[in-house]
C-alpha positions in Angstrom: 128.7 -32.3 -40.3 129.0 -36.1 -40.7 130.6 -35.5 -44.1 133.1 -33.0 -42.6 134.0 -35.5 -39.9 134.6 -38.2 -42.5 136.6 -36.0 -44.8 139.0 -34.8 -42.2 140.3 -38.3 -41.3 140.5 -39.1 -45.0 142.6 -36.0 -45.6 144.8 -36.9 -42.7 145.2 -40.5 -43.9 146.0 -39.3 -47.4 148.6 -36.9 -46.0 150.3 -39.6 -43.9 150.3 -42.1 -46.8 151.8 -39.5 -49.1 154.6 -38.8 -46.6 155.2 -42.6 -46.3 155.3 -42.9 -50.1 157.8 -40.1 -50.5 159.9 -41.4 -47.6 159.9 -45.0 -49.0 160.9 -43.7 -52.4 163.9 -41.9 -51.0 165.1 -44.5 -48.5 163.4 -47.8 -49.3 161.3 -49.5 -46.7 162.6 -51.9 -44.1 161.5 -53.4 -40.8 164.9 -54.2 -39.4 167.2 -51.4 -38.6 167.8 -48.9 -35.8 169.7 -45.7 -36.3 171.9 -44.3 -33.6 174.0 -41.1 -33.4 176.9 -40.1 -35.6 175.4 -41.5 -38.8 176.2 -45.1 -37.7 173.9 -48.0 -37.6 174.1 -50.6 -34.8 171.7 -53.5 -35.4 170.6 -55.5 -32.4 167.5 -56.9 -34.0 166.4 -60.4 -33.1 163.9 -61.6 -35.8 160.6 -62.8 -34.3 158.1 -61.8 -36.9 156.5 -64.2 -39.4 158.0 -64.4 -42.9 156.7 -61.5 -45.0 157.2 -59.7 -48.2 159.7 -56.9 -47.8 159.7 -54.1 -50.3 162.4 -51.7 -51.3 162.4 -49.0 -53.9 165.9 -48.2 -55.3 166.2 -45.0 -57.3 169.3 -44.9 -59.4 170.5 -41.5 -60.6 173.6 -39.8 -61.9 175.2 -37.4 -59.5 178.5 -35.7 -58.5 180.6 -36.3 -55.4 183.7 -34.7 -53.9 185.7 -37.2 -51.8 189.2 -35.6 -52.4 188.6 -31.9 -53.1 187.8 -32.6 -56.8 184.2 -33.1 -58.1 183.6 -36.3 -60.0 180.7 -38.1 -61.6 179.1 -40.9 -59.6 175.9 -43.0 -59.5 173.7 -42.7 -56.5 171.0 -45.0 -55.1 168.3 -43.2 -53.2 170.4 -40.1 -53.0 173.6 -41.6 -51.8 176.7 -43.1 -53.6 176.5 -45.9 -51.1 173.2 -47.5 -51.6 170.9 -48.2 -48.7 171.5 -51.4 -46.7 168.7 -53.9 -47.5 167.6 -56.1 -44.5 165.7 -59.4 -44.7 165.0 -62.4 -42.6 165.4 -65.9 -43.8 162.0 -67.0 -45.1 161.0 -63.5 -46.3 160.2 -62.6 -49.9 162.2 -59.8 -51.4 160.4 -57.3 -53.7 163.0 -54.8 -54.9 161.9 -52.2 -57.4 164.8 -50.7 -59.3 163.9 -47.3 -60.9 166.4 -46.3 -63.5 166.5 -42.5 -63.5 169.8 -42.3 -65.5 170.2 -41.7 -69.2 171.8 -45.1 -69.7 170.8 -48.7 -69.1 171.5 -50.6 -65.9 171.0 -53.9 -64.0 171.5 -55.0 -60.4 173.1 -58.3 -59.4 172.4 -59.7 -55.9 175.9 -61.0 -55.1 175.9 -64.4 -53.3 172.2 -64.8 -53.4 170.4 -67.9 -54.3 167.7 -66.5 -56.7 165.7 -67.7 -59.7 167.9 -67.3 -62.7 165.9 -64.5 -64.3 166.5 -62.3 -61.3 170.3 -62.8 -61.0 170.7 -59.3 -62.6 173.4 -59.8 -65.3 172.4 -57.8 -68.3 172.1 -59.8 -71.5 172.6 -63.1 -69.7 169.7 -63.3 -67.3 167.7 -60.2 -68.3 167.5 -57.3 -70.7 169.0 -54.2 -69.2 166.7 -51.7 -67.5 166.2 -48.8 -69.9 166.3 -45.2 -68.8 163.0 -44.2 -67.2 162.0 -47.8 -66.6 161.4 -49.8 -63.5 162.2 -53.5 -63.0 161.0 -55.7 -60.1 163.4 -58.2 -58.7 161.3 -60.7 -56.7 162.7 -63.8 -55.1 162.4 -65.9 -51.9 165.0 -65.5 -49.2 166.3 -69.0 -48.7 169.6 -68.2 -46.8 171.1 -65.9 -44.2 174.3 -64.0 -43.9 176.2 -61.0 -45.3 175.9 -60.2 -49.0 175.8 -57.2 -51.3 174.3 -55.9 -54.5 176.0 -54.0 -57.4 175.5 -53.0 -61.0 176.3 -55.7 -63.6 176.2 -53.2 -66.4 179.5 -52.0 -67.9 181.7 -50.3 -65.3 178.9 -48.7 -63.2 180.1 -50.6 -60.1 183.2 -48.4 -60.1 181.0 -45.3 -60.0 179.4 -46.3 -56.7 176.3 -48.4 -57.7 176.4 -50.9 -54.9 175.1 -51.5 -51.4 175.0 -54.1 -48.5 172.4 -56.8 -48.2 172.0 -58.4 -44.8 169.8 -61.5 -44.1 169.1 -62.6 -40.6 168.4 -66.1 -39.4 164.9 -66.7 -38.2 166.4 -67.2 -34.7 169.4 -64.9 -34.8 171.2 -64.4 -31.4 171.0 -60.8 -30.3 174.3 -59.0 -30.7 175.5 -55.5 -31.5 176.8 -55.3 -35.1 177.9 -52.9 -37.8 178.2 -53.3 -41.5 181.3 -52.1 -43.4 181.1 -51.8 -47.2 184.6 -51.1 -48.5 185.1 -49.3 -51.8 187.8 -47.9 -54.0 187.3 -44.5 -55.5 188.8 -42.9 -58.6 188.0 -39.4 -59.8 188.6 -40.6 -63.4 185.9 -41.9 -65.6 186.0 -45.7 -65.2 185.9 -46.1 -69.0 189.1 -44.0 -69.2 190.6 -46.2 -66.6 189.8 -49.3 -68.6 191.1 -47.7 -71.8 194.3 -46.7 -70.1 194.9 -50.2 -68.8 194.6 -51.6 -72.3 197.1 -49.0 -73.6 199.7 -50.2 -71.1 200.2 -46.8 -69.5 202.3 -46.8 -66.4 200.9 -43.5 -65.1 199.2 -45.4 -62.3 202.5 -46.8 -61.3 203.9 -43.2 -61.3 201.1 -42.1 -59.0 201.7 -45.0 -56.6 205.5 -44.7 -56.7 205.9 -48.3 -58.1 207.6 -47.7 -61.5 210.8 -49.6 -60.7 212.9 -47.7 -63.2 216.5 -48.5 -64.1 217.6 -45.5 -62.1 215.8 -46.7 -59.0 217.1 -50.2 -59.5 220.7 -48.9 -59.8 220.5 -46.8 -56.6 218.8 -49.6 -54.6 221.2 -52.3 -55.8 218.8 -54.2 -58.0 220.2 -53.3 -61.5 220.7 -56.9 -62.6 217.3 -57.8 -61.1 215.7 -55.2 -63.4 217.7 -56.5 -66.4 216.6 -60.0 -65.8 213.0 -58.9 -65.4 213.0 -57.2 -68.9 215.1 -60.0 -70.4 212.2 -62.3 -69.5 209.8 -59.8 -71.2 208.0 -58.8 -68.0 206.8 -55.4 -66.9 207.5 -54.0 -63.5 206.1 -55.8 -60.4 202.8 -54.6 -59.0 200.0 -55.9 -56.8 197.1 -53.9 -58.2 196.3 -52.3 -61.5 194.8 -48.9 -60.7 195.8 -45.9 -58.6 192.8 -44.8 -56.5 192.3 -41.4 -55.1 190.5 -42.7 -52.0 189.2 -45.7 -50.2 185.9 -45.6 -48.4 184.1 -47.2 -45.5 180.4 -46.8 -46.1 181.0 -43.9 -48.4 183.4 -42.0 -46.1 187.1 -42.0 -45.6 186.6 -42.8 -41.9 183.7 -43.5 -39.5 183.4 -43.5 -35.8 181.2 -45.7 -33.5 181.1 -43.6 -30.3 178.6 -46.0 -28.8 181.0 -48.9 -28.8 181.4 -49.7 -25.1 184.6 -51.0 -23.4 184.5 -54.8 -23.1 181.7 -55.1 -25.7 181.8 -57.7 -28.4 180.7 -56.3 -31.8 180.0 -58.2 -35.0 181.4 -56.5 -38.0 179.9 -57.5 -41.4 182.7 -56.7 -43.9 182.1 -56.4 -47.6 184.8 -55.7 -50.1 182.7 -53.9 -52.7 185.7 -52.4 -54.5 186.3 -52.8 -58.2 190.0 -53.9 -58.1 191.4 -53.5 -54.6 192.2 -56.1 -52.0 192.2 -54.9 -48.4 194.4 -55.9 -45.4 192.3 -55.7 -42.2 193.8 -54.9 -38.8 192.3 -54.0 -35.4 194.2 -51.9 -32.9 192.3 -53.4 -30.1 193.5 -57.0 -30.5 192.5 -60.2 -32.4 190.0 -60.5 -35.2 187.7 -63.5 -34.8 186.3 -64.8 -38.2 182.9 -66.4 -37.9 181.5 -66.3 -41.5 182.8 -66.0 -45.0 180.7 -65.1 -48.1 177.6 -65.4 -46.0 178.2 -68.9 -44.7 179.2 -69.7 -41.1 182.6 -71.0 -40.2 184.0 -72.4 -37.0 185.4 -69.3 -35.3 189.1 -68.6 -35.9 191.1 -65.8 -34.4 193.9 -64.0 -36.4 196.0 -60.8 -36.1 195.3 -59.7 -39.6 193.5 -60.9 -42.8 193.2 -60.0 -46.4 189.7 -59.7 -47.9 189.5 -60.3 -51.7 187.4 -58.3 -54.1 183.7 -59.2 -53.7 184.4 -61.4 -50.6 182.4 -60.9 -47.4 183.6 -61.8 -43.9 181.8 -61.6 -40.6 184.2 -61.0 -37.7 183.9 -60.3 -34.0 186.1 -57.8 -32.2 186.1 -56.9 -28.5 186.5 -53.3 -27.6 189.3 -53.1 -25.0 188.3 -52.1 -21.5 189.6 -48.5 -21.5 188.2 -45.1 -22.4 189.9 -44.9 -25.8 189.0 -45.2 -29.5 190.4 -48.2 -31.4 191.0 -48.2 -35.1 189.7 -51.0 -37.3 191.8 -50.3 -40.5 191.4 -51.5 -44.1 194.6 -50.8 -46.1 194.8 -51.3 -49.8 197.0 -54.2 -50.8 199.4 -51.7 -52.6 199.5 -49.7 -49.4 198.8 -46.4 -50.9 195.9 -45.4 -48.6 193.6 -46.8 -46.0 190.1 -46.3 -44.6 189.1 -46.7 -41.0 186.3 -47.4 -38.5 186.9 -46.1 -35.0 185.4 -48.0 -32.1 184.7 -46.0 -29.0 185.6 -42.5 -27.8 188.6 -40.8 -26.4 192.3 -41.1 -27.3 192.9 -42.7 -30.6 194.8 -46.0 -30.7 196.0 -46.6 -34.3 196.3 -49.9 -36.0 199.9 -50.6 -37.3 200.8 -48.8 -40.5 201.8 -51.2 -43.2 205.1 -50.0 -44.7 205.8 -49.4 -48.4 206.2 -52.6 -50.4 209.7 -53.6 -51.4 208.9 -54.0 -55.1 212.3 -55.0 -56.3 212.2 -58.0 -53.9 209.0 -58.9 -55.6 210.6 -58.5 -59.0 213.4 -60.7 -57.9 210.9 -63.4 -56.8 209.0 -63.1 -60.1 212.2 -63.5 -62.1 212.6 -66.9 -60.5 209.0 -67.9 -61.1 208.8 -66.9 -64.8 210.1 -69.0 -67.6 211.5 -67.5 -70.8 208.3 -68.5 -72.7 206.1 -66.5 -70.3 204.8 -69.5 -68.4 205.1 -69.9 -64.6 207.1 -72.6 -62.9 206.2 -73.9 -59.5 209.9 -74.4 -58.4 208.9 -77.8 -57.0 206.2 -76.3 -54.7 202.5 -77.1 -54.7 200.7 -74.0 -53.4 197.1 -73.7 -52.5 194.6 -72.0 -50.3 196.6 -68.8 -49.6 199.0 -70.8 -47.4 202.1 -69.6 -49.1 201.9 -65.8 -49.8 204.6 -65.2 -52.3 204.2 -61.5 -51.7 205.7 -61.8 -48.2 209.1 -61.1 -49.8 207.9 -57.5 -50.3 206.6 -57.0 -46.8 209.1 -55.0 -44.7 207.1 -55.7 -41.5 208.0 -58.5 -39.1 205.5 -61.4 -39.4 207.2 -63.9 -37.1 204.5 -63.5 -34.4 201.6 -62.6 -36.7 198.7 -64.9 -37.5 197.3 -64.3 -40.9 194.0 -65.8 -42.1 194.2 -68.3 -45.0 191.6 -70.6 -46.5 193.0 -73.7 -44.9 191.9 -72.3 -41.5 188.2 -72.1 -42.6 186.0 -75.0 -41.5 182.2 -75.3 -41.8 180.3 -76.0 -38.5 178.0 -78.3 -40.5 178.5 -81.0 -43.1 178.8 -79.6 -46.6 179.2 -82.8 -48.6 177.4 -82.8 -52.0 174.5 -85.1 -52.8 175.4 -88.2 -54.8 175.4 -87.7 -58.5 177.5 -87.9 -61.7 180.8 -86.0 -61.4 181.9 -83.5 -64.1 185.5 -82.3 -63.7 186.8 -79.1 -65.4 190.3 -77.7 -65.5 190.6 -73.9 -65.7 194.0 -72.3 -66.3 193.7 -68.6 -65.5 195.7 -66.9 -68.3 196.6 -63.5 -69.5 199.3 -60.8 -69.5 199.8 -57.3 -68.2 201.6 -56.1 -71.4 198.4 -55.8 -73.3 196.0 -56.2 -70.4 194.4 -59.4 -71.6 192.7 -61.8 -69.2 191.2 -65.1 -70.1 190.6 -68.8 -69.0 192.5 -71.4 -71.0 193.6 -68.6 -73.3 190.1 -67.9 -74.4 188.0 -64.9 -73.4 184.3 -65.1 -72.6 183.3 -64.3 -76.2 185.7 -66.9 -77.6 184.6 -69.8 -75.5 181.5 -71.9 -75.7 179.0 -72.1 -72.8 179.8 -75.0 -70.4 176.9 -77.3 -70.5 175.9 -78.9 -67.2 173.0 -81.1 -66.2 170.8 -80.8 -63.2 171.8 -83.4 -60.7 175.5 -83.4 -61.6 178.3 -82.4 -59.2 180.8 -80.1 -60.9 184.4 -80.0 -59.8 186.6 -77.2 -61.0 190.4 -77.4 -60.7 191.8 -73.9 -60.9 195.4 -73.0 -61.7 196.6 -69.4 -61.7 199.3 -69.1 -64.3 199.4 -65.3 -64.1 201.2 -62.8 -61.9 198.0 -61.4 -60.4 195.5 -62.6 -57.8 192.1 -63.4 -59.2 188.9 -63.4 -57.0 186.8 -65.9 -59.0 183.0 -65.6 -58.3 180.2 -68.1 -59.2 176.7 -66.7 -59.5 173.7 -68.4 -58.0 175.6 -71.2 -56.2 177.7 -71.9 -53.2 180.8 -74.0 -53.8 182.8 -76.1 -51.4 186.5 -75.1 -51.1 188.4 -78.4 -50.8 190.8 -77.5 -48.0 191.3 -80.8 -46.1 188.4 -80.6 -43.7 186.5 -83.4 -45.5 182.8 -83.3 -44.8 183.3 -79.9 -43.2 185.0 -78.1 -46.1 183.8 -74.5 -46.1 181.2 -73.0 -48.4 182.0 -69.8 -50.4 181.0 -68.1 -53.6 184.3 -66.2 -54.2 187.7 -67.8 -54.3 190.8 -65.7 -54.2 193.5 -67.6 -56.0 197.0 -66.4 -55.8 199.8 -66.6 -58.5 201.0 -70.2 -59.0 198.3 -71.7 -56.8 196.1 -74.7 -57.7 192.8 -74.8 -55.9 189.8 -77.1 -56.2 186.1 -76.2 -55.7 182.9 -78.2 -56.3 179.2 -77.4 -56.4 175.9 -79.2 -56.9 174.2 -78.4 -60.1 170.6 -78.1 -58.9 169.1 -75.1 -60.7 168.5 -74.0 -64.3 169.4 -71.3 -66.6 172.7 -69.6 -67.5 175.1 -68.6 -64.6 178.2 -66.4 -64.8 181.6 -67.5 -63.4 184.2 -64.7 -63.6 187.1 -62.8 -62.1 185.6 -60.1 -59.9 188.3 -57.6 -60.6 186.0 -55.5 -62.7 188.6 -54.7 -65.5 189.6 -58.4 -65.7 186.0 -59.4 -66.1 185.5 -56.8 -68.8 188.6 -58.1 -70.6 187.1 -61.5 -70.8 188.1 -63.6 -67.8 184.9 -65.5 -67.4 182.7 -68.5 -68.4 179.0 -69.3 -68.6 177.6 -72.4 -67.0 174.5 -73.3 -68.9 172.0 -75.9 -67.7 170.8 -78.3 -70.4 167.0 -78.2 -71.2 166.4 -75.0 -69.2 163.0 -73.3 -69.7 163.1 -70.1 -71.7 163.9 -67.0 -69.7 160.9 -64.6 -69.8 163.2 -61.6 -69.5 165.3 -62.5 -72.6 162.9 -62.7 -75.5 165.9 -62.9 -78.0 168.6 -64.8 -76.1 170.9 -65.2 -79.1 171.0 -61.5 -79.8 171.4 -60.8 -76.1 174.4 -63.0 -75.7 176.2 -61.3 -78.5 175.7 -58.0 -76.7 177.3 -59.6 -73.6 180.2 -60.8 -75.7 180.8 -57.3 -77.0 182.3 -56.4 -73.6 185.6 -58.2 -74.3 185.5 -57.5 -78.0 185.5 -53.8 -77.4 188.2 -51.7 -79.2 190.1 -49.1 -77.3 191.7 -46.0 -78.8 195.1 -44.7 -77.9 197.4 -42.1 -79.4 200.7 -40.3 -78.9 201.4 -37.0 -80.8 204.8 -35.3 -80.7 204.9 -31.6 -81.6 208.6 -30.6 -81.9 210.7 -28.1 -83.6 211.6 -30.5 -86.4 207.9 -31.4 -87.1 205.4 -33.9 -85.8 205.7 -37.6 -85.3 203.2 -39.8 -83.6 201.1 -42.9 -83.5 197.5 -43.9 -83.1 196.0 -47.3 -82.5 192.6 -49.0 -82.2 192.9 -52.3 -80.4 191.0 -55.0 -78.5 192.1 -58.3 -76.9 193.3 -59.9 -80.2 193.3 -57.3 -83.0 195.0 -54.0 -83.6 194.8 -51.3 -86.2 197.9 -49.1 -85.9 199.2 -46.1 -87.8 202.3 -44.0 -87.2 203.4 -40.9 -89.0 206.3 -38.4 -89.4 206.0 -34.9 -90.8 209.2 -33.0 -91.3 209.5 -29.2 -91.6 212.3 -26.7 -92.4 215.3 -28.4 -94.2 214.0 -31.9 -93.5 210.7 -31.6 -95.4 208.7 -34.7 -96.0 206.2 -37.1 -94.7 205.6 -40.8 -94.1 202.8 -43.0 -92.9 202.9 -46.7 -92.0 199.7 -48.4 -91.2 199.1 -52.0 -90.1 196.3 -54.3 -89.2 196.9 -57.6 -87.5 196.1 -60.2 -84.8 198.1 -61.0 -81.7 198.8 -64.7 -81.3 199.7 -66.9 -78.3 199.0 -66.6 -74.6 201.5 -63.9 -74.1 200.7 -62.3 -77.4 204.3 -61.7 -78.4 203.6 -62.6 -82.1 201.8 -60.1 -84.3 201.3 -60.9 -88.0 199.9 -58.0 -90.0 199.2 -56.4 -93.4 199.1 -52.7 -94.3 200.7 -50.0 -96.4 203.7 -47.7 -96.4 203.5 -44.3 -98.0 206.3 -41.7 -97.8 208.2 -38.9 -99.5 211.4 -37.3 -98.1 213.5 -34.7 -99.7 216.7 -36.3 -98.6 219.9 -37.3 -100.5 220.2 -40.8 -101.9 220.6 -43.4 -99.1 222.1 -46.1 -101.2 221.0 -49.7 -101.0 219.4 -51.1 -98.0 221.2 -53.7 -95.9 219.7 -56.5 -97.9 221.4 -55.1 -101.1 218.2 -53.9 -102.6 217.4 -50.4 -103.9 216.5 -48.3 -100.9 213.1 -46.6 -101.3 212.9 -45.1 -97.9 212.7 -41.6 -99.4 209.9 -42.3 -101.8 207.4 -45.3 -102.0 203.8 -46.3 -102.0 203.5 -50.0 -101.3 201.4 -52.6 -99.6 203.2 -54.5 -96.9 202.9 -57.8 -95.0 205.0 -58.8 -92.0 205.3 -60.1 -88.5 206.3 -58.4 -85.3 207.7 -60.3 -82.3 208.5 -59.3 -78.8 212.1 -60.2 -78.0 213.8 -60.3 -74.6 214.2 -56.8 -73.1 210.8 -56.0 -74.6 212.3 -55.0 -77.9 210.0 -55.3 -81.0 211.6 -57.2 -83.9 209.7 -56.4 -87.1 210.3 -58.2 -90.4 208.3 -57.4 -93.5 208.1 -57.5 -97.3 206.4 -55.0 -99.6 204.6 -55.4 -103.0 207.9 -54.4 -104.7 209.6 -57.4 -103.1 211.8 -55.2 -100.8 212.6 -56.5 -97.3 213.0 -54.6 -94.1 214.0 -55.6 -90.6 213.5 -53.2 -87.7 214.3 -53.2 -84.0 212.5 -50.7 -81.7 211.3 -50.0 -78.2 209.3 -47.3 -76.5 209.2 -46.2 -72.9 212.4 -47.7 -71.4 212.1 -46.3 -67.8 215.3 -44.5 -67.0 213.8 -42.8 -64.0 210.2 -42.8 -62.7 209.2 -40.2 -65.3 212.0 -40.2 -67.9 211.6 -42.5 -70.8 214.0 -43.6 -73.6 212.9 -44.6 -77.1 214.9 -46.0 -80.0 214.5 -47.5 -83.5 216.9 -48.8 -86.1 216.2 -50.7 -89.4 217.8 -52.1 -92.5 216.6 -49.1 -94.6 219.4 -47.2 -92.7 216.8 -45.2 -90.7 217.3 -44.6 -87.0 215.8 -42.7 -84.1 216.6 -42.1 -80.5 214.7 -39.8 -78.1 213.7 -39.0 -74.5 210.3 -38.1 -73.1 209.7 -36.7 -69.6 206.2 -37.4 -68.3 204.6 -34.5 -66.5 200.9 -35.6 -66.4 199.0 -38.6 -67.7 198.4 -36.8 -71.0 201.3 -34.4 -71.3 205.1 -34.5 -71.4 208.1 -32.8 -72.8 210.3 -34.6 -75.4 213.3 -34.4 -77.6 214.6 -36.8 -80.2 216.9 -37.2 -83.2 215.5 -38.8 -86.3 217.5 -39.7 -89.4 214.7 -38.3 -91.6 213.6 -35.3 -89.5 216.8 -34.3 -87.7 216.9 -33.0 -84.1 213.8 -31.7 -82.5 212.4 -30.7 -79.1 208.9 -29.9 -77.9 206.0 -31.6 -76.3 204.2 -34.9 -76.5 200.5 -35.4 -76.0 199.4 -38.8 -74.9 195.9 -40.4 -75.0 
């Protein structure tokens, strides 16, 4: 009987512990949150426990989701595309077990966290990636407080949903109702297809967003000469974001409601922009937004009517629910104003935040025409811009901003002294460079793989002067450190770890170099980072990283990200035959082939293949070598325009030449072949007549010519017609990839 009495409690304890294990595996364990109705979480916790080890188990898996009526691949953490919020208190020790249950490698970066270098979570820089079926323990002391987040730092997994919020409370946190908003952008496309498409200069995303800015639209809206000037300066159409997104999400949903928000109540909203390439405008239908922290660091409270949150930035704000029985919208609108996502505070009649009207893109184009020199560089027009104080995009805003207070960095002030300790000063100048034409992003015209590590010494103070010479905003993030944003508040300049720097701005940041190891500094637009806009700060005499047994091999794997080649093709299938092109290209090099196959009376074929390297910041110059093989059953053409025998009907030669992008985005191509014959050619593809209608042309000194039209139906399919001097007239379809 005694044995039976002993066995029963043991069985019961085993059953309870098993349930706890299963539950913790699915949700992670935490001692800090309270769940209320409607799938929302208000946290009113006031830390009073002693520092302790807090364990979470994160199970990363492939899954499918349906946010827009279409199923798409995603990555879940503990069963949800939005990973669980991790809660800690300053002084705790984090023990986070990441279980990789995918069929690919992964890693997790703890964004904004001060952690030992080997736990920073950048694959091939601070650790080897976590292999499928493996578990990795991230263990680090919690030495800070504030609003942070975590996300994959492997490839493009962040775009597929592998991220979550990370909240750290002060040891004596004032009790206040709060809610965390993790904002995301969502595409049903495979992120690698998005990346490839950007490098192939497709304007399909502009078609989806209604921002093509064609000649037809320019003519009807009175901006024809603005469009001409734009292309004369070799620029593509104006845009404020790269990708069209199918949806924007608040905590994994299009909208959420906090029914328990009471009239007159102050609520702290912890806002995290966890998107891959979307800035968000924030507005509250109930009144002012009071900013109290940025990137996890407290600031002196400042009240505004609206604010923009850059990619990877976090802001803590306080809003007051108006004293009425209604529901007020806290709205996050994408910068391109295609969609928005909402949090509703309270119950009853819905009070909407103002809808941001469609951007006036041609006004933005007109502004950019004045900012861009003919050599592709930006001019400051005599203005010194910094700290978001002069938003050049206001020319595109139809709304009246006369009485609107908008947050900028100059308004942020730390409530405590942030001056750096005394030490040697190292000054660096970073010019953010790149171009949209080939989607290349760099610093000082070098990608991550092309630049040496920046060596720093422990005890130094590092000052970085940043100038943005591109037409895009760039949210620059420094791993493992807080930096001071020098904004005129002296000893009280604010601390951040992400700096949004606008076009033509010059901003200065500084940080104390007081750690060890290699730390990433990069643009947090995911596709810009993958293109190469980043640097590595490397501490001299750092101890070996135990999680990188072969650091030299690992760094080459990291560099492969911006060395990656992308495939593109366009195949025409028309009544006269087939013509098309295919290319394999990365940030500097391109292998390109085009072909023509004639049928019926215009029988024949030709293939021209080139391999070359793009030169210059704008990459307008392309020297190449290759071959030209052709046979056409056509009458004698006579001599070419250089007075040489014309072999355009029949030749097999090697070629060497150079291609240059002229004003109006016309390619000028001059080459010589192994028979000493010269050829000069002018061509251009995709002249936007309307939003979907494109004009192409080509003419050269071999007396060849082509003109054609293509109408875009889908991203990969269109109908086309063209006349070719070799193939004659044809009509049919064009397949794009």
